[in-house]
Phi, psi and omega in degrees: 000133175266122182290154173283326186223138171245133178242124173263112179245021178297138179087353184264136178258157181310135012260011188301324177297315180294320175302317174301315180293324184293318179303317177294318182292327179293334178265354189273146173280158175301140178093348180299132176264128184235136176242134178232130180251121182229145175249002180283120183303330180293335181300331179294346180257313188295316181291311170306320180295312180300317179298317178297317178295327181273346186077018178272158186257125179275105187276322183204143164240121187229124172290131181233169178298323184283328189175214178244132175258129181244128176246124191233142171254127183291143175274000000 
């Protein structure tokens, strides 16, 4: 699946990856696919929690060499 938006949150610590995701999601139309790459270990907890709070669908969580990639469909 090709995302509509890619967010590079490598090197950012909590809460910055979620804040970057939030900014993109606020401007996104429902159904928009967003991929965020983060290397902060707390992102594995924060991003799924944020998606659940926002009603967004977490489509995929994938471990990468650089960090973790989260693919999300905006609500």
